[in-house]
BAGU-701527 format. One line per 8 residues: number of its first residue (from 0); for each residue x, y, z negated of N, C-alpha, C. Coordinates in Angstrom, 2 decimals, padded with zeros to 5 digits. Last residue first. Layout:
N
NUM) X/Y/Z/X/Y/Z/X/Y/Z  ...
! end
This chain:
292
291) -011.41/-023.75/-002.30/-012.46/-024.38/-001.77/-012.47/-025.88/-002.21  -009.05/-022.99/-003.46/-010.23/-022.49/-003.96/-011.37/-023.13/-003.47  -007.27/-024.12/-001.65/-007.50/-024.38/-003.03/-008.41/-024.29/-003.85  -007.65/-022.33/000.38/-007.90/-024.00/000.70/-008.10/-024.51/-000.86  -006.73/-019.85/-000.12/-008.14/-020.21/000.01/-008.40/-021.76/000.08  -004.43/-019.44/-002.48/-004.52/-020.10/-001.52/-006.19/-020.48/-001.31  -002.35/-017.07/-003.54/-003.41/-017.41/-003.54/-003.89/-018.10/-002.59  000.15/-015.94/-003.86/-000.09/-016.82/-004.54/-001.52/-017.25/-004.82
283) 001.11/-014.07/-001.95/000.07/-013.67/-003.03/-000.17/-014.65/-003.98  002.89/-015.42/-000.33/003.08/-013.87/-000.68/002.36/-013.46/-002.08  001.42/-017.75/000.32/002.68/-017.61/-000.15/003.03/-016.50/-000.86  -000.72/-016.82/001.54/-000.87/-017.44/000.32/000.31/-017.42/-000.23  000.33/-015.49/003.96/-000.32/-014.68/003.00/-000.51/-015.59/001.46  001.17/-017.89/005.09/002.26/-016.89/004.75/001.64/-016.10/003.75  -001.04/-019.04/005.76/-000.12/-019.85/005.01/000.75/-019.04/004.41  -002.28/-017.10/007.19/-003.08/-017.55/006.17/-002.03/-018.21/005.17
275) -000.45/-017.33/009.75/-000.81/-015.96/008.86/-001.12/-016.37/007.39  -000.91/-019.79/010.46/000.05/-019.56/010.10/000.31/-018.15/009.27  -003.51/-019.18/011.63/-003.25/-020.27/010.52/-002.12/-020.13/009.85  -003.26/-017.30/013.55/-004.07/-017.17/012.49/-003.77/-018.06/011.23  000.13/-016.77/014.75/-001.26/-017.52/014.71/-001.89/-017.51/013.42  001.49/-013.71/015.42/001.43/-014.83/014.68/000.17/-015.52/014.81  001.23/-011.71/017.23/002.46/-012.38/017.36/002.35/-013.57/016.55  -000.93/-009.95/016.28/-001.01/-011.10/017.27/-000.09/-012.15/017.65
267) 000.76/-008.88/013.44/-000.52/-008.91/014.27/-000.72/-010.21/015.15  002.94/-007.98/012.01/003.18/-009.02/013.03/001.87/-009.29/013.83  001.89/-006.23/010.09/002.76/-005.83/011.44/002.77/-006.83/012.71  001.13/-007.76/008.26/000.15/-006.98/008.86/000.89/-006.47/010.25  003.62/-008.86/007.32/002.51/-009.87/007.87/001.42/-009.01/008.83  004.75/-006.63/006.46/005.24/-007.26/007.70/004.33/-008.08/008.30  003.18/-006.26/004.14/003.29/-005.22/005.45/003.94/-005.75/006.51  003.73/-008.44/002.93/002.42/-008.29/003.35/002.19/-007.35/004.50
259) 006.63/-007.77/002.29/006.24/-009.04/002.97/004.58/-009.04/003.57  006.38/-005.89/000.65/006.82/-005.57/001.98/006.75/-006.77/002.83  004.92/-007.17/-001.85/004.53/-005.97/-001.16/005.17/-005.79/000.37  006.97/-009.08/-002.17/005.67/-009.33/-001.89/005.17/-008.37/-001.01  009.34/-007.59/-003.04/009.44/-008.49/-001.68/008.04/-008.78/-001.53  008.43/-006.12/-004.98/008.61/-005.42/-004.10/008.72/-006.27/-002.69  007.83/-008.17/-006.80/006.74/-007.47/-006.48/006.87/-006.66/-005.18  010.47/-009.23/-007.23/009.51/-010.11/-006.48/008.22/-009.37/-005.91
251) 011.81/-007.16/-008.42/012.27/-007.39/-006.98/011.11/-008.40/-006.28  010.34/-007.13/-010.86/010.22/-005.85/-009.99/010.52/-006.30/-008.43  010.90/-009.56/-011.99/009.55/-009.28/-011.54/009.38/-008.19/-010.61  014.10/-010.73/-010.78/013.08/-010.17/-011.67/011.89/-009.93/-011.16  015.62/-012.11/-008.63/016.05/-011.84/-009.95/015.34/-011.46/-010.94  014.55/-014.54/-006.31/014.56/-013.06/-006.65/014.72/-012.99/-008.25  014.32/-016.94/-005.51/015.61/-016.66/-006.13/015.91/-015.26/-006.20  011.91/-017.67/-004.64/012.20/-018.44/-005.98/013.64/-017.89/-006.49
243) 011.39/-016.30/-002.58/010.57/-015.89/-003.82/011.28/-016.40/-005.10  012.79/-017.49/-000.67/013.24/-016.38/-001.04/012.65/-015.94/-002.49  011.29/-020.01/-000.40/012.68/-020.02/-001.01/013.30/-018.59/-001.40  009.03/-018.92/000.59/008.85/-019.45/-000.75/010.38/-019.77/-001.27  010.21/-018.34/003.03/009.49/-017.38/002.35/009.65/-017.59/000.86  010.74/-020.87/003.85/011.91/-019.92/003.79/011.48/-018.82/002.96  008.30/-021.91/004.00/009.20/-022.61/003.35/010.46/-021.66/003.00  006.81/-020.55/006.18/006.58/-020.55/004.71/007.57/-020.87/003.71
235) 007.38/-019.04/009.07/008.36/-019.89/008.18/007.85/-019.77/006.44  006.14/-017.51/010.91/005.15/-018.29/009.97/006.12/-019.37/009.19  007.91/-015.95/012.20/007.98/-017.08/012.77/006.89/-018.14/011.92  007.57/-013.45/010.63/006.70/-013.53/012.11/007.02/-014.88/012.49  008.69/-014.17/008.35/007.36/-014.10/008.46/006.82/-014.06/009.68  011.52/-014.42/009.39/010.84/-015.58/008.91/009.20/-015.56/008.74  012.18/-012.34/011.94/012.44/-013.05/010.77/011.20/-013.93/010.29  011.46/-009.01/013.60/011.92/-010.43/013.67/011.80/-011.19/012.50
227) 010.36/-006.35/015.43/010.11/-007.24/014.33/010.59/-008.50/014.66  010.22/-004.74/017.55/011.23/-005.07/016.92/011.62/-006.22/015.81  007.51/-004.50/018.39/008.39/-005.27/019.11/009.68/-005.65/018.47  006.55/-002.97/016.15/005.98/-004.18/016.47/006.90/-005.04/017.35  008.34/-000.53/016.10/008.31/-001.63/015.08/007.85/-002.93/015.35  009.89/000.23/019.10/008.74/000.30/018.34/008.87/-000.74/017.16  012.34/000.49/020.72/011.27/-000.53/020.95/009.98/-000.38/020.20  013.80/002.46/019.06/013.81/002.32/020.28/012.51/001.46/021.07
219) 013.33/002.12/016.35/013.02/003.24/016.88/012.97/003.32/018.56  014.19/-000.66/016.12/012.83/-000.11/015.60/012.42/001.38/016.24  016.79/-000.53/017.19/015.52/-001.29/017.66/014.35/-000.86/017.58  017.92/001.03/014.76/018.08/001.45/016.21/016.93/000.75/017.19  017.45/-000.73/012.55/016.72/000.68/012.76/016.73/001.07/014.18  018.86/-002.91/013.57/017.33/-002.98/013.34/016.83/-001.80/013.07  021.35/-001.83/013.51/020.97/-002.36/014.65/019.27/-002.64/014.54  021.79/-001.04/010.79/021.92/000.08/012.00/021.16/-000.53/013.19
211) 021.48/-003.57/009.43/020.62/-002.49/009.07/020.65/-001.35/010.20  023.78/-004.98/010.44/022.37/-005.42/010.55/021.31/-004.10/010.53  025.88/-003.42/009.63/025.56/-003.56/010.91/024.27/-004.04/011.25  025.31/-003.23/006.71/025.57/-002.01/007.51/025.15/-002.38/008.85  025.96/-005.81/005.57/024.41/-005.29/005.77/024.27/-004.13/006.78  028.47/-006.36/005.85/027.62/-007.32/005.96/026.18/-006.85/006.43  029.95/-004.07/005.52/030.03/-004.70/006.76/028.77/-005.77/007.02  029.24/-003.62/002.79/029.08/-002.58/003.92/029.08/-003.23/005.32
203) 030.01/-005.98/001.49/028.44/-005.71/001.47/028.29/-004.59/002.52  032.69/-006.76/001.04/032.06/-007.15/002.23/030.64/-006.55/002.65  033.01/-005.89/-001.65/033.98/-005.51/-000.49/033.35/-005.59/000.86  031.75/-007.69/-003.12/031.25/-006.44/-003.06/031.92/-005.69/-001.81  031.32/-011.30/-001.67/032.22/-010.07/-002.53/031.80/-008.69/-002.13  028.65/-013.06/-002.30/029.26/-012.22/-001.32/030.10/-011.24/-002.02  027.23/-014.53/-004.13/028.48/-014.84/-004.19/029.37/-013.93/-003.07  024.45/-014.21/-004.40/024.84/-015.16/-003.28/026.19/-015.47/-003.40
195) 024.34/-011.80/-005.67/023.98/-013.13/-006.30/024.18/-014.31/-005.59  025.16/-010.16/-003.82/025.94/-010.12/-004.93/025.60/-011.61/-005.60  022.70/-010.26/-002.19/024.07/-010.82/-001.65/025.22/-010.88/-002.64  021.00/-009.06/-003.84/020.79/-010.32/-003.69/021.98/-011.27/-003.09  022.16/-006.41/-004.22/021.96/-007.40/-005.42/021.75/-008.82/-005.00  021.71/-005.51/-001.44/023.04/-005.93/-002.05/023.14/-006.74/-003.34  018.93/-005.48/-001.19/019.65/-006.52/-000.77/021.10/-006.61/-000.98  018.57/-003.32/-003.33/017.90/-004.75/-003.83/018.64/-005.66/-002.78
187) 019.76/-001.21/-002.03/020.32/-001.44/-003.28/019.71/-003.18/-003.65  018.27/-001.06/000.24/019.67/-001.31/000.31/020.14/-001.88/-001.04  015.78/-000.33/-000.96/015.90/-001.64/-000.33/017.27/-001.94/-000.12  016.54/002.10/-001.71/016.21/001.13/-002.81/016.39/-000.09/-002.20  017.04/003.61/000.65/018.15/003.51/-000.30/017.89/002.37/-001.30  014.34/003.30/001.77/015.58/002.54/002.41/016.74/002.63/001.40  013.18/005.07/-000.11/012.81/003.45/-000.02/013.75/002.78/000.74  014.14/007.41/000.86/014.19/006.89/-000.58/014.22/005.55/-000.81
179) 013.29/007.38/003.71/014.68/007.92/003.21/014.99/007.02/001.71  010.89/006.30/004.43/012.07/006.14/005.51/013.37/006.41/004.57  009.45/007.19/002.38/009.70/005.75/002.68/010.87/005.52/003.53  009.52/010.00/002.40/010.06/009.17/001.20/010.30/007.91/001.59  008.33/010.41/004.86/009.80/010.81/004.92/010.21/010.05/003.49  005.65/009.50/004.31/006.58/008.95/005.54/007.79/009.19/005.21  004.99/011.48/002.37/005.06/009.94/002.01/006.09/009.21/003.07  004.97/013.81/003.72/006.00/013.68/002.70/006.33/012.31/002.31
171) 002.71/013.02/005.62/003.97/013.55/006.16/005.08/013.35/005.03  000.53/012.88/003.58/001.11/011.76/004.19/002.37/012.00/004.90  000.53/015.56/002.57/000.86/014.50/001.77/001.41/013.25/002.67  000.02/017.10/005.02/001.13/017.33/004.17/001.57/016.00/003.50  -002.50/017.09/006.37/-001.65/015.95/006.58/-000.31/016.08/005.80  -004.54/018.99/006.40/-004.42/017.97/005.15/-003.53/016.88/005.40  -004.37/019.32/009.94/-004.71/019.91/008.61/-004.82/018.67/007.43  -001.34/017.85/011.27/-002.80/017.77/011.42/-003.24/018.61/010.05
163) 001.66/019.92/011.83/001.10/018.75/010.97/-000.38/019.02/011.30  003.70/021.16/014.48/002.60/021.21/013.48/002.10/020.17/013.23  007.15/021.68/014.83/006.03/021.14/015.22/005.13/021.11/014.23  010.10/023.31/016.01/009.13/023.33/015.11/008.22/022.37/015.73  013.47/022.79/015.70/012.54/022.44/016.57/011.00/022.34/015.84  015.98/025.61/015.06/015.26/024.17/014.73/014.44/023.91/015.81  017.32/027.83/015.25/017.94/026.85/015.93/017.17/025.56/015.89  016.17/029.96/014.22/017.20/029.41/013.24/017.81/028.33/014.11
155) 014.82/030.95/016.16/015.84/031.80/015.87/016.79/030.90/014.94  012.68/028.83/015.88/013.63/028.80/017.41/014.84/029.80/016.91  011.61/029.46/013.63/012.35/028.27/013.73/013.20/028.39/014.76  010.11/031.80/014.30/011.52/031.78/013.39/012.26/030.74/013.70  008.29/030.99/016.20/009.21/032.03/016.60/010.52/032.14/015.64  006.73/029.53/014.18/007.55/028.75/015.44/008.59/029.90/015.82  005.87/031.35/012.57/006.98/030.76/012.00/007.72/029.91/013.17  003.87/032.60/014.33/004.66/033.47/013.67/005.97/032.57/013.47
147) 002.29/030.22/014.25/002.69/030.88/015.45/004.06/031.83/015.30  001.56/030.30/011.52/002.31/029.13/011.93/002.75/029.51/013.46  -000.04/032.39/011.46/001.17/032.41/010.49/002.01/031.22/011.13  -002.19/031.87/013.26/-001.45/033.01/013.33/000.07/032.88/012.65  -003.48/029.47/011.55/-002.92/029.33/013.11/-001.79/030.52/013.38  -002.38/028.65/008.39/-003.25/029.24/009.04/-002.52/029.52/010.73  -000.59/025.34/008.15/-001.21/026.60/007.64/-002.15/027.30/008.54  002.53/024.01/008.67/000.99/023.89/008.48/000.60/025.02/007.89
139) 005.29/022.37/010.43/004.57/023.49/010.10/003.12/023.07/009.69  008.45/020.98/009.95/007.07/020.68/010.18/006.40/022.01/009.68  011.28/020.95/012.09/010.75/021.58/010.92/009.15/021.57/011.16  014.32/019.16/013.04/012.80/019.28/013.09/012.15/019.83/011.96  017.41/020.68/014.01/016.46/020.19/012.93/015.00/020.38/013.10  018.86/021.97/015.71/018.14/020.89/016.24/017.18/020.10/015.32  021.32/023.03/013.70/020.59/023.31/014.86/020.07/021.83/015.37  022.56/022.77/010.93/021.15/022.66/011.00/020.53/022.67/012.61
131) 025.37/022.68/010.59/024.72/021.44/011.20/023.20/021.54/011.54  026.07/025.03/009.17/026.92/024.50/010.50/026.27/023.48/011.41  024.51/025.34/007.28/024.40/026.29/008.21/025.28/025.53/009.51  025.25/023.04/005.83/023.83/023.09/006.31/023.68/024.08/007.34  027.68/023.49/004.97/027.68/022.28/005.97/026.23/022.70/006.46  026.99/025.57/003.12/027.66/025.98/004.30/027.55/024.83/005.37  025.20/024.14/001.35/024.78/025.32/002.06/025.81/025.66/003.43  024.80/020.98/000.79/025.89/021.72/000.81/025.58/023.00/001.74
123) 022.01/019.98/000.61/023.06/019.90/-000.68/024.27/020.89/-000.60  019.93/020.33/002.24/020.73/021.45/001.93/021.57/021.18/000.79  018.67/017.90/004.71/019.26/018.13/003.32/020.23/019.31/003.33  015.71/018.15/006.39/017.26/018.34/006.43/017.40/018.31/004.89  013.19/018.91/007.89/013.49/017.51/007.63/014.99/017.66/007.68  011.86/021.85/006.75/012.89/021.16/007.56/013.22/019.90/007.33  008.62/023.01/006.54/009.64/022.10/005.92/010.61/021.63/006.79  006.60/025.48/005.78/007.46/025.34/006.92/008.81/024.34/006.01
115) 003.25/026.88/005.61/004.38/026.02/004.99/005.35/025.69/006.17  001.47/029.86/005.23/001.90/028.62/006.02/003.04/028.11/004.92  -000.82/032.76/005.45/-000.05/031.80/004.72/000.07/030.54/005.44  -001.08/036.12/006.02/-001.01/034.90/006.55/-000.14/033.87/005.89  -002.85/038.30/003.85/-001.74/037.81/004.27/-001.86/036.56/004.96  -005.43/039.18/003.02/-005.29/039.46/004.43/-003.58/039.21/004.91  -005.80/038.67/000.49/-005.54/039.95/000.64/-005.23/040.20/002.16  -006.43/035.92/000.52/-007.68/036.78/000.17/-007.21/038.23/000.33
107) -003.75/035.02/000.77/-004.80/034.96/001.92/-005.85/035.68/001.56  -002.85/035.03/-001.81/-002.47/035.90/-000.90/-003.22/036.13/000.39  -004.27/033.00/-002.99/-004.39/034.14/-003.47/-003.98/035.42/-002.72  -003.16/030.58/-001.38/-004.33/031.14/-001.17/-004.68/032.57/-001.73  -000.93/029.07/-001.68/-000.74/030.55/-001.26/-002.00/031.42/-001.30  -001.43/026.55/-001.67/-001.16/026.99/-002.89/-000.83/028.65/-002.82  -002.13/025.80/000.95/-003.17/026.42/000.19/-002.64/026.84/-001.32  000.10/024.69/002.25/000.04/026.20/002.11/-000.87/026.63/001.33
99) 000.95/021.86/000.12/000.35/022.49/001.49/000.58/023.91/001.15  003.85/020.09/-000.68/002.80/020.91/-001.16/002.37/021.51/000.19  006.35/018.46/000.17/005.01/017.90/-000.51/003.81/018.63/-000.47  008.13/020.05/000.95/007.76/019.01/001.75/006.52/018.44/001.44  008.23/023.69/000.82/008.21/022.59/000.17/007.61/021.28/001.07  008.45/026.71/001.60/009.34/025.22/002.41/009.26/023.85/001.61  006.03/029.01/002.25/007.00/028.25/001.56/007.69/026.91/002.17  005.42/032.16/003.57/005.53/030.64/003.50/006.43/030.09/002.59
91) 003.49/035.00/004.39/004.24/034.11/003.24/004.15/032.89/003.41  003.34/037.64/006.73/003.20/036.14/006.66/004.06/035.67/005.15  001.33/040.55/007.09/002.27/039.92/006.97/002.01/038.33/006.86  -001.33/041.43/006.79/-000.82/041.22/008.31/000.53/040.67/008.30  -000.96/043.31/004.02/-001.70/042.57/004.79/-001.28/042.49/006.15  002.15/043.23/002.09/001.11/044.08/002.70/000.43/043.09/003.74  002.71/042.52/-001.27/002.77/042.04/000.37/001.80/042.54/001.07  002.15/043.48/-003.60/003.58/044.08/-003.03/003.49/043.52/-001.60
83) 000.20/043.05/-005.60/-000.05/043.65/-004.30/001.11/044.46/-003.58  000.21/041.85/-008.11/000.94/043.04/-007.84/000.85/043.87/-006.59  -001.31/039.59/-007.46/-001.77/040.45/-008.64/-000.69/041.75/-008.42  000.15/038.39/-005.53/-001.34/038.97/-005.31/-001.65/039.68/-006.23  002.38/037.66/-007.06/002.46/038.51/-006.00/001.40/039.21/-005.42  001.18/035.87/-008.87/001.81/037.35/-009.29/002.10/038.04/-008.05  000.24/033.77/-007.14/-000.93/034.53/-007.88/-000.03/035.81/-008.46  002.65/033.03/-006.12/001.69/033.49/-005.43/000.73/034.29/-006.14
75) 003.88/032.03/-008.48/004.55/033.20/-007.63/003.43/033.75/-006.79  002.12/029.86/-009.22/002.16/031.07/-010.15/002.88/032.20/-009.37  002.63/028.06/-006.92/001.28/028.66/-007.17/001.34/029.88/-007.99  005.36/027.51/-006.99/004.58/028.26/-006.07/003.55/029.02/-006.11  006.27/026.05/-009.24/006.37/027.35/-009.34/005.71/028.30/-008.17  006.82/023.46/-008.34/006.01/023.65/-009.47/005.73/025.10/-009.84  008.85/023.59/-006.19/007.15/023.40/-005.74/006.32/023.67/-007.24  010.95/026.24/-006.72/010.74/024.95/-007.08/009.24/024.83/-006.80
67) 011.16/028.75/-003.92/011.26/028.26/-005.40/010.83/026.73/-005.58  011.17/030.69/-001.82/012.00/029.45/-001.80/012.21/029.33/-003.22  009.16/032.28/000.27/008.93/031.91/-001.23/009.78/030.53/-001.45  010.10/034.30/002.74/009.98/032.98/002.36/010.13/032.87/000.99  007.80/036.69/004.47/008.32/036.44/003.15/008.63/034.77/002.91  007.95/039.02/007.07/007.91/037.51/006.93/008.55/037.63/005.39  007.97/042.02/007.08/006.90/040.95/008.19/006.85/039.42/007.64  007.94/043.79/004.31/008.56/042.98/005.34/007.45/042.49/006.19
59) 008.24/046.53/001.74/007.34/045.54/002.83/008.34/044.97/003.66  010.30/045.45/-001.21/009.94/046.51/000.08/009.13/045.51/000.98  009.39/044.89/-004.61/009.68/044.48/-003.09/009.39/045.42/-002.28  008.95/045.58/-007.12/009.19/046.62/-006.43/009.87/046.04/-004.95  008.20/043.21/-008.51/006.99/044.07/-008.34/007.58/045.52/-007.50  010.38/041.57/-008.92/009.62/041.30/-007.64/008.35/042.41/-007.42  013.06/042.63/-009.92/011.90/042.66/-010.29/011.17/042.69/-008.90  015.54/041.83/-008.77/015.20/041.07/-009.89/013.83/041.33/-010.28
51) 017.19/042.08/-005.58/016.04/042.55/-006.36/015.49/041.48/-007.39  019.65/043.17/-003.34/019.09/042.16/-004.68/017.99/042.97/-005.23  019.04/043.62/000.13/018.87/044.18/-000.99/018.77/043.15/-002.28  021.07/042.20/002.96/019.94/042.40/002.10/019.95/043.07/000.65  023.61/039.88/003.69/022.91/041.21/003.99/021.35/041.25/002.81  024.67/037.44/003.71/025.38/038.56/004.48/024.73/039.76/004.68  024.21/035.03/002.61/023.41/035.60/003.53/024.03/036.57/004.22  026.20/035.25/000.24/026.07/034.11/001.26/025.39/034.21/002.34
43) 025.31/037.62/-000.94/026.63/037.78/-000.36/026.80/036.49/000.75  022.61/036.75/-001.83/022.85/037.78/-000.75/024.21/037.96/-000.02  023.53/034.85/-003.49/022.72/034.52/-002.58/022.83/035.67/-001.49  024.87/036.42/-005.60/025.53/035.24/-004.94/024.70/034.96/-003.46  022.61/038.05/-006.36/023.81/038.46/-005.73/024.81/037.63/-004.89  021.19/036.10/-007.62/020.76/036.75/-006.47/021.91/037.41/-005.68  022.72/035.10/-009.86/022.38/034.12/-008.60/021.98/034.95/-007.47  022.58/037.59/-011.01/024.09/037.08/-010.56/023.65/035.91/-009.48
35) 020.07/037.90/-011.90/020.78/039.02/-010.90/021.91/038.17/-010.19  017.28/035.80/-011.74/018.69/036.28/-012.47/019.88/037.03/-011.30  015.22/035.90/-010.17/014.99/036.35/-011.56/016.37/036.65/-012.44  015.50/037.33/-006.91/015.77/036.28/-007.86/015.55/036.75/-009.22  015.32/038.22/-003.66/014.77/038.38/-004.77/015.22/037.19/-005.71  016.54/040.13/-001.18/016.82/038.80/-001.90/016.45/038.89/-003.20  015.00/041.97/001.44/015.44/041.70/000.12/015.45/040.30/-000.11  015.60/041.76/004.38/015.28/043.19/003.47/015.60/042.89/002.16
27) 017.36/041.14/006.89/017.07/040.55/005.71/016.75/041.81/004.69  016.20/040.96/010.47/017.18/041.55/009.46/016.53/041.11/007.90  017.09/039.17/013.37/016.27/039.47/011.98/017.11/040.19/011.05  018.44/038.64/015.57/017.10/039.19/015.67/016.30/039.25/014.59  020.88/037.34/015.14/020.89/038.94/015.51/019.52/039.43/015.93  021.32/035.18/013.85/020.51/035.20/015.33/020.57/036.36/015.91  021.69/035.57/011.37/022.98/035.48/012.41/022.51/035.27/013.71  019.60/035.82/010.01/020.31/036.76/010.38/021.45/036.76/011.33
19) 018.85/032.95/010.04/018.03/033.85/010.56/018.62/035.24/010.85  020.89/031.94/008.51/020.53/031.43/009.98/019.82/032.36/010.67  020.24/033.14/006.12/021.88/033.11/006.85/021.52/032.99/008.27  017.83/032.06/005.42/018.24/033.64/005.52/019.41/033.60/006.51  018.29/029.33/005.42/017.44/029.66/006.30/017.62/031.27/006.58  020.19/029.17/003.05/020.46/028.83/004.49/019.77/029.47/005.43  018.90/030.28/000.99/020.06/030.95/001.22/020.49/030.50/002.96  016.65/028.58/000.75/016.44/030.07/001.10/017.70/030.84/001.60
11) 018.15/026.41/-000.21/017.47/026.47/001.05/017.31/027.70/001.54  019.37/027.04/-002.60/020.23/026.66/-001.45/019.28/026.95/-000.17  017.88/030.11/-004.07/018.30/028.51/-004.03/019.00/028.37/-002.66  016.62/032.33/-005.01/018.10/032.28/-004.54/018.67/030.99/-004.42  013.34/033.92/-004.29/014.01/032.68/-004.82/015.82/032.71/-004.29  012.57/035.08/-001.50/012.03/035.36/-002.79/012.42/033.70/-003.41  013.63/037.22/001.10/013.68/035.71/000.56/013.48/035.75/-000.76  012.12/038.75/003.84/012.61/038.83/002.57/012.61/037.06/001.90
3) 012.65/040.09/007.10/012.39/039.11/006.44/012.89/039.16/005.08  011.83/041.66/010.16/012.12/041.88/008.86/011.67/040.76/008.01  012.81/041.19/013.66/011.91/040.68/012.58/012.63/041.05/011.07  012.90/043.37/016.28/013.87/042.88/015.10/012.86/042.45/013.99
! end
């Protein structure tokens, strides 16, 4: 039986602790939070554990989940190290997508295993998260023994663990942000252009949704290189120039140019060099021929 404490009463901590307890192979020791009411609510959701508001009296456990905002991780780690409440040989991990386990270094100096575990999952609704977490990919990084321990924990949660390369956390999180946040921004940009063209708002979901889903399916199934289509791949400079002419503001133009250059790079050998240079000139406003 694994003994685990949750430090922080947020949604992610509640969900992971409840899943761990529901596995039947994990006992929740402490549910710690600065606010007693929130900690009690977290304990009730989890279904077990002692409510603790003074972290200096934490009971010993094998695993500690530091479920606090990113900006508080380092301070909490320093405080736990100062109070010497985490026994050597145990594992402390945080669940930030952007921060590395090195924020927990003060604890490592005391013989504590440190790591990070980031589920690629939304915890907006804790109850729904508990019901749908199975199969979630969970990125691990940190010291080897701590990651090995967390691989076992992820299995109890019903997730799928994988390890990041050393120093890879920033690139990992940047990739997720591009895939998620930037996709939303691109959707808004595309909708704005279609409205500018006179397409009724009620039709935007049908018009763009099907194309975007099909494109994403192709990119994931075939790979981005083979899935790429469109005017840049064809070297259609006139169409690219036409697009640039109707973009509504400098921000949209900068986004189009930046993504156009990424698309041009992706096209690779599928686009002849002469056509590549013409498209590049259109996107950057720089013509090597004009300079010569």
